[in-house]
N, C-alpha and C positions, 0 to 999 in steps of 0.2 A: 566554521571554520574562519580559525587565523594563514595570514598567509604565508602564502607559503616560504620560503627560503628559497635562493637561485641554487642552492645543491639542489635540494629535492625538484625542481622544477625540468634540471637536465636530466633527472631518473623519470619521467613521468611521461608518460602515455596518452591519447582516449579512452575515454571506455563509457561510451555512451549504452549509461542505464539509466531506467527508470521506473519509480515502482508507481505504478497505478490500482488506486485501492477500487473496489468496484461495490456501492453500497444502494442501499436500498428494502422494501420489506422485502418480509419471504415469501416465495414460493412465486416468483414473480417472472422465474426464468431467466435472471442474475448470471446461474453456473452452464444453464446450456447455453446462453449465450456467451461465456469464455469459452465452450468446446468450440461455436461456430467461428469464433474470432482465429481460434486455431487452426479452424480446417480438419477439429476432429470429429468424424461418425456421429449420428448422432443416435442417442440411447436415453431411455428414459434415466436420471440423475435422483440418487435421493436430497436431502432436504439439509444444507449445507451445518452442520457445527462446530461453532467457532471461525475460526475464518483458515480456509485453505488457500494455503501459496504456491503457486505456479509459475513456468518461466514459459516467456513466449515470447519467441525471436521472429520477427517481419523483417526478412529478405528485400523483400522491397524495397527497402527503401537506397537498392542502389540505380534503383530507378527514374531519377527527375528529379524526386524532392531533395535529398541532402545533395546530388549530386558528386559522389565519392567515385574510385576507380573499383572496376568489379572485383578487386580484388578483399571490399568491405564487406564482411556478413550480416550488414545490418542492425539492429536497435537490440537491447535485450531489455523487455519491457517481465519488471517481476508483481505477479499482478493479486492484492488483496482479494480474495473472493470475499467476500463478509456473510455471516447470517445474519440473520433478522433483526438481534438482539443488538436494541444502538449502542450496550454497553460497550462494545469492542474500538469505541471510541476512543482509548488509553491510546490505540496504536497508533492514530491519526498522524500522518506527520505532514513536516509543510514544505518537506523535496518530494512532491509525487503528485501528481495526475492523477481527477477523484472523477470517476463516470458513475453517475444518478441517475439509476435505471429505477421506472415506474410502468404500468400496462395504461397502452391504450385506451385497453377494453373498460380502463374503470374509467375512462373520463376522465371530470374536471376533482374528484374526491382520489385519482390518484395522483393526480401532480399534487393533491395540497399531504397528501403521503410523503412525499419528497423533506416536507418541511423541516419535520425534526432532523433530518439527515443533510439536512445544508446547513439548518443553521448550529450542528458539532462539527462540523467540517469548519468553519468560522469558529466558532468558541477552539479549539485544537491549532485549524492550522489557516490564519487569515488573510486570506486577498488570496487560496489556491484556487487555479485556477478547476473549472469542472466543468466537464460536458454529460448533458442530461441527454437520455437514449430512453425513448419510448417506445417499447418492443412490442408485439402482435400487430404488427402492420397488416399482414394478412389479412381479419379478420375485420377491419374495421375502414371506414370509407380515404379518400382518400381527404377531404377537404375535412372530416374530423379530424386526423391525422396534423394537415396544417391549419386547424383551431388550433387546438389544443399543444400547437409546439410554441405560438404567437399568446397562449395563457400561460404558457413556463417564464417566456421571456416579460413576460408583464407581470407575471406574482414574483420573481425572485432578483428584482433590478436591482436593488436596495444594496449595495454593496458595507452598506453598514451593520447590518442584520445576517446578508449571507454568503460567502464567496464569489465570486465574478464567474457567471455563465456562459462561457468562451463561445459555446455552442450548443442547437439543439436537434438533436434526430431521430428519424421517426425506421427501425430495423425491423425485420423477421425470421426466424432463424427456419422457417421452410426454407427447403433447398429452392424453389421457384424462384426466391427473395434474393438468392444470393447477392445482384447486383449493390442490395442495401447494406451488407456484409463490407461487400470492399470496399463503398463508399465510408461507414465507419472506420477501416483497417485504414483509411488514407486520410481519412480524418482525425485519425486519434499520431497520427504521426508528421502530420503537418501543423496539429498544435503544439507537438513535443517538439520539434526539429524549431518553434518560435516560441518557446522558455525561457527567459534572462535570471540568472543566476542572484540573489542577493550580494551584497559586496560581500559578507560575510560568509559566502556562499550554501546558508540553511535554505533558505523557502524559493521558489520561482516564481515568475510572473509571466503572466500571459504576452507578448510583444508582437501583433502583429504584423505589425515594419518594419520590425527589424530584422535584418539581412541574416543569413543561414551561417552564416561567416563568421559573421563580429564573437568577439572576442569574448561575447560577453555569453553569448549562450549556452546553454546547459550542455548541449553535445561536443562543445571546444572546450570543454572544461580535460583540464593536461592531468591527470593523478600520477601522483605517483606509487611509482612501483612497490615501492612498502607497503601501503596502505591497501595493495592487490593479496601478496606476501600475506601478510597481515589474518584478512577475508581466506588466502587460502589453510591456512595454520587453523584458523579455525571452526574452515570448517573439516578438516584433517579428525580435530578432534570430538564436534561431533559424532563423525561415525564410527570411532574407538570409542565413543560412548554408548552409542545405540548396543555394537557390541554385547557391551559388558551390563549393560542395563543399569549405569548410573545418569544419571539425573543434568542435562548440559548446564550447569549453572556452575559458575564461581564465586564468591566472595571477589575483595579488591587486589588483597596481598598473593591469593592463587593465581589470578587473570593475569598481574604484572608481571609475579615470575617464569606463571608459563609461555609471554609472549612478548612480551616487552624489546627480545634480545632482538626480533623483527627489526626494528626500530633503529636510528640511530642516535633518538636520546629521547629524555621523559615527553617534550615535549612534540615532535613526531609523531611521538607513539600516542599523545594523546587525540590530536588534531586526526591519526589514524581512526583509534576506536569514535568519538566524532561521527566521523562519516561513513565506516562502519553501519554504525546507529542510526544516521538519517538515510542511507542507501533500507538499510533491514535486514543486514544481517546478522547483526545480533539485537539486543536489546540494555541499551544499559538506561536511564531515566534519570533525570535532576535533583528528584524532590529526597530531601535533608533522609529520611526514612527506603532510601533503595538505592539512593548511589550507591553502595557499596558492593552490592549486588552486580552481576554481569549473566542475562541468558542468552548463551550462547546462539541455542535456537529458538525462533519463532513460532516456527509453528509449535513445536514443543508447547511452548508456553499456554499459546491459544489453544490447543485443545484440553491441557490442564486448566484454564481459565472457565472456558465450558465448561468441563465434567464438578465444577467446584459450583458453579452457576446452580450446576442441577440437580448436586444435590440440596440447594439454596432451596428449586423449587418442593423440593420432595419435601420435604421438612417443615418448609413455612405451611405445607399443606395438614400435615400436622396439628400444625400451631402454632409450635417453638421451634428451637433453632441455638443450640449452643457449639463455640467458635471449634471443638472436637468435631460436630457433627459434620461441618466442611470440608472436613481431607477421608470423612466413606469411603472404603475403598480405593482408596490411590496412599502410592506410593510415596512421601512426601516426607523427609528430614522433619523432624519436632523446632530444629532451630531455625527452617526456612518460612516456616507455616504462618510467623505472623511478617514474613514480608508478600506472604500473598494476599495475607489477608488487607495488606495496607495497597494493594495494590489494584485489591477490589475498591476498596474506599477510596483510589482514582478514578474504578470508572464508575461512581458512583455505582454503584452493586446495594 
């Protein structure tokens, strides 16, 4: 993002929000882990399709780490729980914290399974901080967990190939191991409090020794109120379209006509749009073939991509696939089909 004007700064607020990506191969307990982080009751969950986007508020932020006043409501984490397919890497963001999950019971092969995920993070969001989490602590010995944590640290230390692994931790989602989940919550918060914004505000770097009150810290950033007003307007439009059944997609001209009046000028509107893309409120890609389309609801888009991938897998089993077959059973207007094909190409499908 560009440097904010003095007028924008005077109309700004702190907005402690961070996008978390939960990544790793399928059926290792990522969604169950998220439920435990959110203190939700245990239940059998189905395999994640596409990406599930959930809000997680951590109110204990007022107790020690951030040293805020009691009225402070805590940090808002927007969690992107990714399915097993690596094709969703096109949604990775540089302004995020990544939680890479493996199963301790898989031993060294489980550690190896993290390799393509971490490589993709480094390719799409170079240098972004990662916390590696080993699950099923309740069914391995303490020594095995320690050995696997050391293996992760040694295998993924090359920051030219892999992103920066800032911590490795072992947990169990069993209630008798609740303290391990408590430690993970605190670890996520502590790392988040020591994330430093790049000079352009588009990426993050973990700085362990940085003061939480440092003006470069993510949670010290002042967000113009117009950015949040644009966010509110977009969410209202998504809700309206969900009622009418209209897809939450706009071409550039319609997007500007609908929302540009929220901001003082075109530069501010562009900055606000870029910020909301980085935050995950909307998706707007800079690729030449995609830059004229705005996806107002990331959850909707990831589900659509998942459905298209399902069609691909179905027809490939039958031997061939034609472009129209990508959209079998889907309500996709013909004038936007080429945009979704370009998005699949971006995902390297």
